[in-house]
N, C-alpha and C positions, 0 to 999 in steps of 0.2 A: 513238311511241318506236321504237327500233331493236331488232330481234331479236339476241340474243347467243348465239353458238354456243359453249357452254361446253367442248365436246369439242375444238373447234378452238383455243380459248384455251389449253388445257392440252397441245395437240399429241398427243391420243390418239384412237384409233378409238372409234366409238360402242359397240363391243362390248368395250371394254377392261375388264380385271378391276379389282377394287378395289385390288389391289396395284400395278398399272400406273398407275392414277390417282394413288395416293399418291406413288409415285416421281416421276412427272412434276411433281406439285405441289411436292414438296420441292426438286427441281432448279430449277424456275422461281422459287420463293420465295427461294431463296438468291441467284439471279442478280439479282433485282430488289429485294431488300430495301433500303429507303431508307438504312439505316445502312452499306450495303456498296457498292451500285451507284452509278456516276458518271453514268449515262445521264439525260438530261433528263426523260424520261417514266417513270422507274423507279417512282415512287410510284404513278402511275396504273396501270401494268402490274401492280404488286404487288397493288393492290386488285382488279383484274380476275381475276388468278390466284386470289386468296383467295375471291372470289365464286364462281368456277367450281368450286373445290374444295368450298366450303360446300354446293353443290347436289349434286355428283356423288359426294361421299364418303358421303353419307347415302342408304341404299337407298330410303327413302320419298320424299325430295326428288327423287332421280334418276328414280324411277318416274313421279312427277307430271310432271317436266320432259319425260321421253321421250314422254308422251302427247300432247305438242304435235306430234310427228311430226318426220321428217327433211326435210320439204319446204322448210323455211325456210333462208335463207342469211344469214350475218352481215351486218348493216347494213340489211336490209330493214325497212320499216315494219311494226310489229307491234301487234296488239291481241289480248288474250286472247279466245278463242272464247266464245260464249254458254254459260253453265253451268260455265265454268272455275272460278269462285269456289267452286262446290260441290265440285269435285275437290280444290282447294287445302285447303278446310276439312276435307275427309274425311281428310287426312293430318296436320293439325295444329290444327284448330279455330281458324283465324284467324291462322295464322303459326307457323312452327317456332321453338322455343327451342333454340338451339345454343350452341356454344362461341365463335363469332365474332360480330362486331358491325358495326353501323352503317357508313355510307359506301357502302352498296350502291346499285346503279343503279335507275332507275325500272323497268326491265325486271324486275329481281328483285323489287322491291316489288309490282309489278302481279301477279306470280305467287304470291308467298308472304306478302306483307303484312309487318307489323312484329312486334314482340314478341320481339326477340333480346336476350339478356343481354350486357352489355358486359364483355368481357375482352380479354386480349392487348394491353393498353395502347392500345386504341382504334384499332389500325391496320387493322382489318377482316380479320384472319386468325387462324385458330385457333392456339393455342400448340402447337408441335410439338417433340418431342425431336430433336436433331441426328442426322444420319446416322452410323451406325457406319462406321469406316474400317479398312482393312487394309493392312499393309505387311509386308515381310520384315525379319528381324533376323539378320544373319550373325554367327556366333560360331565360335571355334575348338573343336576337340575337347576340348582341355584345359579351356576355359571350361564346356563342357557337363558335364564330369566333376566339376569343383570348384564350379560355381555362381559367385556373386559379383555384381558390378554391371557393367553395360555401358551405353553411350550410344547412342541411336538418333536420327538426324537426319531430320525429316519434310520432306515436299515444301514445306510452308509456311515452312520455315526454323527451326521450333522444334526444340530438342534436349531429349530426355527421358532421364533416368537410369532404367534398367530393372534390377530385381532378378531375377537368374537363379536359378531353383531348382536345387539339386544334382541332376545326372543328367537335365537337360532333354534330350528326344529330338528327333531329326530330324522336322520337320513339326509338332511340338507348337505349340499356340497359347497365347500369353500375353496375358491381357486386362488392359487398363489402363482402368479405369472413368472416365468423364467426360473422356477425352482425345481423343475423336473430333470430328466436325463440330459447329459451333456450332448451338445451338437457334434456333428461329424463334418470334418473338412471345413471348419470355420463356421458351421451353422450355429444358430442361436439355441439356447437351452429350451427344452420343453416346459410344460406347466405341471404343477403339482396340485392334485385335487384331494382334499380332505373330506371324508364322509363322516358326519357327526354321529357319534353314538353317545346317548345320554344314559349314564349308569343308573341302576335301580336306586330308588330313594327309600328310606326306612318307612315312610308312611304316605307319601304322595305317589300317584301313578298318572301317567299321561294317556290321553286319548286325543290324538291330533294336537291341538293347542289347548284343549281343556285339561284341567287338573282335577283329579278325583281324590277324595279323602274319606276314609271310613271314620265316622264320628260316633264314638261311644257315648251313650246317654243312659242315665239311671231310669228305671221304670217309672218313677214318679215324675221325672222331667218329661218323659214321652207322654205320660197320661195327662198331666196337668198343664204342660207347657212350661217353657223356661227360656231365659236368655243365657247363652253359653259363649265362651271365648274359644275360637278355633284358630289354628295356625294357617297362614297363607305364605306364598313365596315373597310377598311384599310386607310381611309382618302380621301379627295377630289382630283379629277383628272380632267383634261381637256379632252373633247371629241368633235369631229367634227361632226356637223349636216350637212349632204350633202344638196346641193341646191335641192329644189323640194321635200323635205321630207313630206309625208302625215302623218296624225295621225295614230298611230299604228305601224309605222316603228320601228323595233328593232335595236338598236345600241349595238354591243357586246363589252364588256370589258373582254378580255380573262383572266381567272385565278383570277378574282376579286370576286368570290363567296366564299362558305365555303371551307376552306382548307381540304385536304385529300389526299389519295393515287392518286386519280384523282380529282384535285380541280375543283370546279364549276366555272361558269362564272357569270358576272353581265350583265344584259340586261337593257339598258335605253330605254324605250318605248316612242316614240315621242307622245306628246299630245299637239295639237295646241290650245293655249289659246287665246280667242277673247278679245281684249281690250274693256272695257265698253264704250258705247256712253252716257256718263253721263254729258256732257256739250255741249254747242253750237258748239264749235270748232270741237269736236269729231264727232258730228252728221253731220256737213258740210263735214268733211273728208270722212265719209262713203258714203254720198250722191254723192260726186264726184267719188268715186270708183265704185259705182253702174252705173254711167253714162259713165265712161271712160273704164272700164274693161268689155270685153265680156266674162264673166265667169258665167257658169251655173252649179252648183255642182250636179244637178239632170239630166244632159243631157243624161247620159247613160240609164236612165229609158225608154227613147223613148215614153213618154206619149203624146198621141194626144191631141191637144187643142180643 
């Protein structure tokens, strides 16, 4: 019979971890599954991959197989060394009983014997849950604030309706159970994880659950004080601008940020807007201000003349 290099079949190194072996198996099993693949030798490759995984996924089977050594090459004529039967029986007493079944090669049978329970619809592969999948879900800031429903289109063409929780945050993951990759050998589907991406807003921006807004005010509103109307995600509200407010001053609207167990706040950041001197009257007004007001915005620099 011919020696089978199970590591080569799965495309992994002999020192591969159990997780690496599992990932390689899942990828190849999905590729060559007879219900999916159109390749002529898909069923044979599927069985080979299942046989390799049956051995390498189990620490005892893998240890017994590794005792053969790495000197063999795939396709070489092979006969178990004298005393191998004792090694095999020491791990399973005449054959391992596992989750996968029949249709194994003579090489496998010569090493481990029979005695396997038949499951996974007789395809020679253990039933495995489908792989979890991840993708992004882009929503508006208003949708994050109010919740509701949104549609996400997957790479495979499926469209799913997603329920958005109220106050969903940037980077938060939404889990859709059973909407991931298809199972193998009768296994259940994996899960789908949607990572929320909140698209940029024309004038709001987020810092955690807090919402920031640059609030333009006229010079006289900042100097004398005023009550102005500002937009919030929950609708417009009035806010008081204290007299003498400089640019950069933060005016807090408590609880007006993203909802949640601890709701965020909204901060209106004062930005003094300068009226344009685009006509004679405006220019004359600015000229009078420069003559009548003893105001030097650079006085604190203490620059010698």
